[in-house]
Backbone bond lengths (Angstrom), bond angles and torsions (degrees), N, CA, C in turn:
res aa  C-N    CA-C-N  psi(-1)  N-CA   C-N-CA  omega(-1)  CA-C   N-CA-C  phi
1 M - - - 1.500 - - 1.566 108.60 -
2 Q 1.312 113.58 -52.57 1.374 124.57 -169.60 1.634 106.09 -60.82
3 R 1.294 112.04 -38.76 1.494 121.16 -177.31 1.559 107.80 -64.80
4 I 1.310 117.96 -41.90 1.531 121.68 -172.78 1.481 105.36 -73.70
5 E 1.423 121.58 -32.75 1.432 123.80 174.54 1.509 114.21 -60.23
6 K 1.364 113.49 -36.19 1.465 114.97 177.45 1.559 113.31 -70.85
7 L 1.259 116.14 -24.37 1.520 119.07 177.94 1.513 108.50 -69.21
8 D 1.332 121.78 -25.70 1.422 119.94 176.07 1.410 117.31 -63.02
9 H 1.349 120.54 -19.22 1.450 127.02 178.41 1.469 114.54 -88.31
10 L 1.349 116.44 -2.03 1.462 120.94 -175.34 1.601 110.72 -73.83
11 S 1.211 117.96 165.25 1.511 123.80 178.96 1.435 111.16 -57.85
12 A 1.318 116.11 158.23 1.445 117.17 175.45 1.458 115.56 -61.78
13 G 1.438 113.43 -36.64 1.502 117.68 177.34 1.470 115.86 -64.78
14 E 1.373 119.22 -36.86 1.351 124.70 175.94 1.593 110.90 -65.78
15 Q 1.380 111.03 -46.54 1.482 114.63 178.25 1.508 115.14 -60.41
16 Q 1.412 117.51 -36.50 1.413 123.69 178.51 1.535 112.22 -67.64
17 L 1.408 112.84 -44.34 1.389 115.10 -174.56 1.492 109.89 -69.67
18 R 1.409 119.22 -36.61 1.396 126.06 176.77 1.480 112.23 -63.73
19 A 1.370 120.18 -42.68 1.418 124.01 177.06 1.489 114.65 -63.60
20 L 1.337 115.43 -40.84 1.444 121.28 177.08 1.495 110.60 -64.15
21 L 1.313 119.87 -49.31 1.477 126.92 -179.65 1.584 108.67 -58.89
22 V 1.290 118.67 -51.37 1.514 121.93 177.95 1.489 109.46 -56.52
23 S 1.347 121.51 -47.86 1.388 122.28 176.96 1.489 115.08 -62.49
24 G 1.313 115.15 -40.30 1.453 118.17 174.93 1.459 113.12 -64.09
25 L 1.320 117.22 -38.21 1.548 119.45 -179.48 1.520 108.45 -68.92
26 A 1.319 120.73 -23.93 1.454 126.71 -179.54 1.482 108.16 -82.32
27 G 1.318 117.83 -8.80 1.514 115.36 175.01 1.570 114.44 123.19
28 D 1.356 115.56 -7.60 1.521 120.34 -173.24 1.540 103.95 -81.83
29 A 1.355 115.41 108.22 1.457 122.65 -176.73 1.537 108.46 -68.09
30 H 1.287 118.16 -40.49 1.473 123.18 -174.74 1.569 109.06 -65.72
31 A 1.363 115.45 -40.95 1.456 120.14 177.79 1.517 111.11 -63.32
32 Y 1.348 115.36 -41.98 1.420 119.03 -175.36 1.516 107.84 -69.39
33 H 1.388 120.31 -38.43 1.412 122.26 177.45 1.569 109.73 -60.98
34 A 1.334 112.59 -42.75 1.516 114.42 -179.17 1.569 110.37 -67.69
35 F 1.273 111.76 -35.34 1.520 118.51 177.11 1.520 107.71 -59.43
36 L 1.335 119.88 -50.06 1.481 121.53 177.10 1.524 118.65 -58.39
37 Q 1.377 112.93 -35.92 1.438 123.35 177.58 1.592 108.48 -67.74
38 Q 1.188 117.99 -49.85 1.499 121.51 -178.12 1.576 107.75 -67.07
39 L 1.306 113.40 -40.59 1.427 120.38 -177.26 1.541 108.89 -61.92
40 S 1.398 119.49 -39.41 1.450 121.33 -179.55 1.522 110.38 -57.03
41 A 1.409 111.58 -50.99 1.448 114.33 179.80 1.539 114.87 -57.10
42 H 1.364 110.48 -45.97 1.486 118.20 176.26 1.506 112.99 -52.31
43 L 1.421 114.98 -47.96 1.466 119.42 -174.41 1.492 110.73 -70.17
44 R 1.355 116.74 -33.40 1.536 123.26 -178.75 1.432 105.36 -60.75
45 A 1.312 118.00 -46.55 1.480 125.80 -176.87 1.497 113.09 -66.47
46 F 1.389 112.48 -42.18 1.505 118.12 177.61 1.514 113.79 -67.64
47 L 1.298 115.32 -40.87 1.527 120.20 179.80 1.476 113.56 -80.09
48 R 1.366 120.23 -29.73 1.447 119.25 173.89 1.437 114.36 -64.26
49 G 1.421 116.06 -33.91 1.394 117.60 178.67 1.640 112.50 -70.59
50 R 1.221 118.49 -20.37 1.385 120.61 -174.03 1.566 110.00 -100.48
51 L 1.385 113.96 -19.72 1.463 120.64 178.14 1.461 114.82 -116.84
52 S 1.344 121.16 41.31 1.457 124.77 -173.91 1.487 113.21 -61.10
53 S 1.471 117.70 -27.81 1.406 116.70 175.76 1.509 115.08 -85.84
54 L 1.302 119.63 -7.11 1.411 126.74 177.43 1.558 115.33 -125.51
55 P 1.315 114.17 57.40 1.571 115.07 -178.35 1.460 118.75 -54.32
56 D 1.357 118.02 -32.38 1.416 122.52 -176.94 1.589 110.52 -68.62
57 E 1.201 121.09 -21.63 1.364 126.93 177.59 1.516 119.91 -81.35
58 V 1.279 111.32 -16.07 1.560 117.60 -172.58 1.516 107.65 -68.69
59 E 1.296 126.07 -44.74 1.397 120.83 -176.55 1.564 112.87 -63.54
60 D 1.334 115.23 -40.61 1.557 116.23 175.35 1.495 107.47 -56.94
61 L 1.301 118.49 -43.08 1.503 120.38 -175.69 1.499 111.79 -69.39
62 V 1.361 118.16 -36.51 1.467 120.96 172.74 1.570 112.34 -60.37
63 Q 1.360 117.27 -39.42 1.434 119.06 177.10 1.458 111.36 -68.11
64 E 1.345 120.08 -46.72 1.395 122.38 -178.72 1.579 110.33 -64.34
65 S 1.394 119.42 -35.39 1.457 116.96 173.35 1.458 115.36 -67.75
66 L 1.406 118.45 -39.09 1.436 121.54 176.20 1.514 113.50 -56.99
67 L 1.283 111.00 -44.71 1.594 119.31 177.08 1.414 106.83 -59.74
68 A 1.352 123.14 -53.72 1.381 123.33 -176.88 1.499 112.53 -61.23
69 I 1.329 119.14 -42.02 1.403 123.46 178.07 1.588 112.67 -62.06
70 H 1.280 112.45 -38.53 1.497 118.20 178.48 1.529 106.67 -66.86
71 N 1.331 118.34 -47.56 1.477 120.93 -179.99 1.442 113.52 -62.01
72 Q 1.307 123.12 -29.20 1.416 129.61 -174.55 1.536 112.66 -103.60
73 R 1.315 115.90 8.39 1.458 116.22 -176.11 1.483 116.51 -58.21
74 H 1.338 114.23 -27.28 1.493 121.31 175.27 1.488 117.85 -64.02
75 T 1.390 115.37 -12.03 1.487 122.10 -175.94 1.612 107.52 -95.21
76 Y 1.341 119.02 -10.66 1.438 119.00 -176.36 1.469 107.29 -71.58
77 E 1.398 114.38 136.72 1.503 121.57 172.24 1.440 105.40 -107.05
78 A 1.368 111.50 125.29 1.488 123.79 -173.62 1.539 108.07 -63.47
79 S 1.303 119.76 -20.12 1.484 119.46 -176.01 1.604 109.61 -82.54
80 R 1.239 114.71 -9.10 1.546 120.73 -179.61 1.433 115.96 -104.24
81 P 1.405 117.86 153.47 1.455 118.53 178.14 1.466 115.73 -61.99
82 V 1.333 120.15 129.12 1.494 118.18 -173.60 1.444 109.98 -72.67
83 T 1.319 125.76 -32.46 1.437 120.94 -179.32 1.583 114.72 -67.35
84 A 1.255 117.01 -25.15 1.488 118.20 172.04 1.492 112.56 -67.38
85 W 1.340 114.13 -40.09 1.462 121.07 179.53 1.565 106.82 -66.61
86 I 1.452 116.68 -43.98 1.436 120.16 -172.91 1.621 106.31 -67.75
87 H 1.368 113.99 -44.13 1.560 114.89 -178.78 1.477 110.37 -62.30
88 A 1.260 121.54 -36.94 1.469 123.34 178.37 1.481 109.14 -54.55
89 I 1.303 115.66 -54.15 1.478 121.26 -174.19 1.625 108.93 -64.06
90 A 1.299 114.85 -41.25 1.501 119.44 -178.75 1.463 109.90 -71.72
91 R 1.378 120.61 -27.33 1.531 118.08 174.41 1.435 109.79 -74.06
92 Y 1.304 119.83 -34.31 1.523 119.78 179.37 1.515 107.59 -66.40
93 K 1.422 119.22 -39.73 1.466 118.21 178.78 1.486 109.28 -71.57
94 L 1.299 122.95 -30.69 1.449 119.13 175.07 1.543 114.55 -71.43
95 I 1.327 114.86 -35.09 1.456 117.94 174.64 1.564 109.17 -63.29
96 D 1.303 117.63 -46.55 1.437 120.15 176.68 1.510 115.24 -55.17
97 F 1.324 114.61 -42.37 1.395 121.39 179.94 1.594 109.01 -67.69
98 L 1.253 119.14 -39.97 1.507 123.20 178.31 1.471 111.30 -64.98
99 R 1.367 119.13 -40.29 1.422 125.63 177.67 1.522 107.34 -62.60
100 R 1.348 115.36 -50.31 1.498 116.32 -178.58 1.553 114.11 -63.03
101 R 1.274 113.97 -36.29 1.392 119.24 175.81 1.529 114.60 -64.82
102 A 1.401 113.78 -43.74 1.555 115.56 179.03 1.553 106.05 -63.92
103 G 1.348 120.43 -38.41 1.442 121.57 -179.46 1.503 112.63 -62.78
104 R 1.310 117.57 -40.17 1.505 117.04 176.80 1.452 111.41 -72.00
105 E 1.307 124.58 -32.70 1.404 124.20 176.89 1.629 112.50 -69.88
106 A 1.370 109.16 -25.46 1.585 111.29 177.89 1.507 107.23 -73.98
107 L 1.433 118.80 -28.95 1.428 120.39 -179.08 1.412 111.43 -71.02
108 N 1.408 122.43 -14.53 1.451 125.90 -175.54 1.576 109.03 -94.59
109 D 1.296 118.36 -1.02 1.466 119.26 -176.85 1.634 107.62 -72.97
110 S 1.282 112.80 152.70 1.488 118.92 -177.11 1.544 112.71 -65.31
111 I 1.262 118.97 127.95 1.432 121.65 177.86 1.538 110.90 -70.87
112 E 1.326 119.74 -27.79 1.504 122.66 -179.68 1.546 106.54 -58.64
113 D 1.350 119.10 -45.71 1.423 122.31 -174.01 1.626 110.91 -62.08
114 E 1.328 114.30 -37.87 1.489 121.47 177.98 1.453 111.47 -68.45
115 S 1.357 121.25 -42.71 1.445 122.20 -178.51 1.536 111.22 -59.03
116 E 1.384 113.18 -40.46 1.498 120.54 170.68 1.471 112.35 -54.91
117 L 1.363 112.71 -48.39 1.443 116.93 -176.11 1.544 111.30 -61.72
118 F 1.321 117.69 -46.73 1.440 125.36 179.10 1.495 113.93 -62.42
119 A 1.359 117.27 -36.06 1.426 121.78 175.35 1.404 113.02 -62.38
120 A 1.361 117.62 -46.90 1.479 127.59 178.42 1.342 110.88 -60.96
121 S 1.382 117.49 -37.42 1.500 119.98 -174.23 1.600 107.78 -77.49
122 D 1.318 114.79 -36.05 1.532 114.72 175.53 1.452 111.51 -65.57
123 I 1.333 121.27 -39.46 1.471 120.59 175.55 1.428 114.63 -64.20
124 E 1.257 116.46 -41.41 1.510 121.56 178.79 1.601 108.25 -66.53
125 A 1.245 119.35 -43.94 1.535 119.85 175.90 1.502 111.35 -57.70
126 S 1.351 116.49 -49.20 1.485 120.53 -177.65 1.540 109.81 -62.96
127 S 1.366 115.76 -37.38 1.422 117.48 178.08 1.541 109.16 -66.78
128 A 1.285 118.08 -42.13 1.568 122.33 178.70 1.449 108.51 -59.33
129 R 1.338 118.56 -45.68 1.485 120.80 -176.82 1.549 110.44 -64.05
130 Y 1.257 115.56 -39.80 1.456 120.26 176.67 1.574 112.79 -63.26
131 D 1.325 117.10 -40.20 1.455 122.74 177.92 1.524 109.29 -67.18
132 V 1.307 117.09 -41.47 1.464 117.53 179.57 1.543 114.13 -65.94
133 T 1.347 111.71 -40.07 1.464 120.09 173.51 1.558 113.66 -59.25
134 Q 1.259 112.76 -42.71 1.557 114.40 175.39 1.450 112.45 -66.97
135 L 1.306 118.86 -40.43 1.501 120.46 174.18 1.522 114.65 -56.99
136 L 1.362 109.62 -47.40 1.480 118.00 -177.31 1.535 110.70 -62.15
137 D 1.326 111.90 -41.60 1.470 115.99 178.81 1.490 116.42 -59.55
138 Q 1.366 117.83 -19.58 1.478 123.58 177.39 1.532 112.78 -78.45
139 L 1.334 113.84 -19.45 1.509 119.33 -175.00 1.618 109.01 -81.94
140 P 1.282 114.59 148.92 1.504 118.11 173.64 1.568 110.69 -67.75
141 D 1.250 117.12 154.34 1.517 120.88 -173.38 1.499 111.28 -56.38
142 R 1.335 118.52 -36.28 1.517 121.17 -176.05 1.617 108.39 -65.15
143 H 1.349 118.55 -15.69 1.452 119.88 175.63 1.467 111.66 -106.87
144 R 1.418 116.53 -37.57 1.401 120.15 -176.82 1.611 112.76 -70.20
145 L 1.148 116.84 -49.76 1.500 122.12 -178.07 1.466 115.66 -57.80
146 P 1.368 119.95 -44.95 1.468 118.54 170.94 1.548 115.21 -58.08
147 I 1.352 113.91 -42.97 1.498 117.81 -177.05 1.553 108.40 -63.34
148 V 1.386 116.29 -45.12 1.403 120.92 -179.20 1.439 116.38 -60.77
149 C 1.406 113.05 -45.15 1.400 119.60 -178.04 1.566 114.74 -69.39
150 V 1.347 115.30 -46.54 1.495 122.44 -172.83 1.611 105.61 -84.73
151 K 1.236 117.41 -56.42 1.510 118.50 -171.87 1.464 115.80 -78.63
152 L 1.371 118.25 -35.88 1.432 118.86 -176.11 1.558 115.02 -96.00
153 E 1.384 113.53 -39.55 1.406 120.46 173.90 1.498 120.44 -84.44
154 G 1.289 114.50 -18.39 1.488 122.33 175.50 1.515 112.99 83.74
155 L 1.309 117.30 14.92 1.512 119.79 178.57 1.536 113.83 -68.40
156 S 1.211 124.52 151.32 1.419 127.75 167.28 1.557 111.51 -65.36
157 V 1.268 118.36 163.53 1.490 120.24 174.85 1.501 113.00 -61.63
158 S 1.352 114.30 -38.38 1.484 117.63 177.92 1.543 113.33 -67.53
159 E 1.360 111.61 -40.51 1.555 112.98 178.69 1.542 107.43 -68.06
160 A 1.291 119.79 -42.11 1.449 119.18 179.20 1.491 117.34 -58.88
161 A 1.451 110.53 -35.16 1.470 118.90 174.11 1.563 110.16 -61.76
162 Q 1.365 115.79 -48.03 1.370 118.90 -179.85 1.461 114.68 -64.98
163 K 1.374 116.58 -36.37 1.468 118.28 179.58 1.526 113.62 -70.81
164 T 1.362 117.42 -31.58 1.463 121.71 -171.13 1.512 111.94 -100.21
165 G 1.476 112.38 -16.69 1.511 114.29 -178.64 1.636 107.06 83.80
166 M 1.217 118.04 5.48 1.463 118.96 -178.57 1.526 104.60 -95.29
167 S 1.397 112.40 162.26 1.493 115.48 177.31 1.564 107.25 -79.92
168 E 1.381 116.42 167.32 1.505 121.48 -178.92 1.480 109.06 -65.82
169 S 1.351 117.11 -34.86 1.561 115.65 -177.59 1.458 107.53 -74.37
170 A 1.345 118.99 -35.77 1.507 124.15 175.18 1.567 110.71 -55.12
171 I 1.350 114.08 -43.79 1.463 119.45 -178.44 1.592 107.87 -66.38
172 K 1.269 117.69 -45.64 1.526 117.75 178.57 1.443 114.42 -61.32
173 V 1.423 115.02 -43.16 1.463 119.35 177.51 1.601 107.70 -64.40
174 G 1.197 117.00 -45.21 1.509 122.78 -178.43 1.437 109.94 -56.54
175 I 1.350 120.48 -45.23 1.416 121.82 175.54 1.534 118.18 -56.67
176 H 1.456 103.94 -53.68 1.481 114.62 176.94 1.545 113.24 -53.14
177 R 1.251 115.41 -54.32 1.454 120.77 -175.23 1.587 109.75 -65.53
178 G 1.376 113.21 -42.44 1.444 116.95 -173.67 1.562 107.95 -68.07
179 L 1.271 122.31 -41.92 1.439 126.80 177.18 1.608 107.95 -58.23
180 K 1.302 110.97 -46.82 1.520 115.49 177.80 1.472 113.11 -56.43
181 A 1.331 114.33 -45.73 1.489 124.63 177.33 1.593 114.98 -59.15
182 L 1.437 107.39 -42.03 1.403 111.79 177.22 1.526 115.52 -65.37
183 A 1.362 112.48 -39.85 1.445 119.91 179.81 1.550 110.34 -60.40
184 E 1.265 114.36 -39.37 1.515 120.13 -179.38 1.539 110.97 -71.04
185 K 1.380 118.09 -31.16 1.393 124.62 178.19 1.588 108.89 -70.56
186 I 1.296 112.01 -43.90 1.454 117.89 179.32 1.499 113.10 -63.18
187 R 1.374 118.60 -44.70 1.444 122.48 179.78 1.453 107.91 -62.66
188 G 1.391 119.50 -35.63 1.437 121.66 -177.76 1.516 112.69 -72.75
189 T 1.299 118.19 -26.39 1.500 121.58 178.92 1.515 116.33 -87.56
190 E 1.339 115.02 -11.71 1.461 116.03 -177.44 1.514 109.69 -87.85
């Protein structure tokens, strides 16, 4: 009851849209048609303000929003302001549009730039692998083997123990001490 009283203080446009939608949902086809006409003008203004740099896209978004609102009309709660519900749906449509647009613009980027980026990335990764291999080679087998088996090859502790002939606890200790030694070597080389 208190919620409905608050609706009495809403703008005339809000009250009119709400009344037309509620009547339309109750089966009044003329009221629903009038709701859609008023809603079109409302959405146009709402979206034009947010897409001022893309005025040609506004009408498509109005149509998408109208369709979504029509399809979701059963979710409207008559005790709530209709414009908040409408704006939420329109904002989702706007966000979808902007995501699609960003995706299309990404497709227009030059491929030459990306091939250079990937080439540099491959060289850096290869260099990093070489550096890690050199650091690991400096460790004793009791530290190096557990790190290689568990951290690089992805074996479980028990699988690493079987492969190396070490106990599971020796594998765990070797990883811990080996990583600590690697960290000290890296700090020393920087």
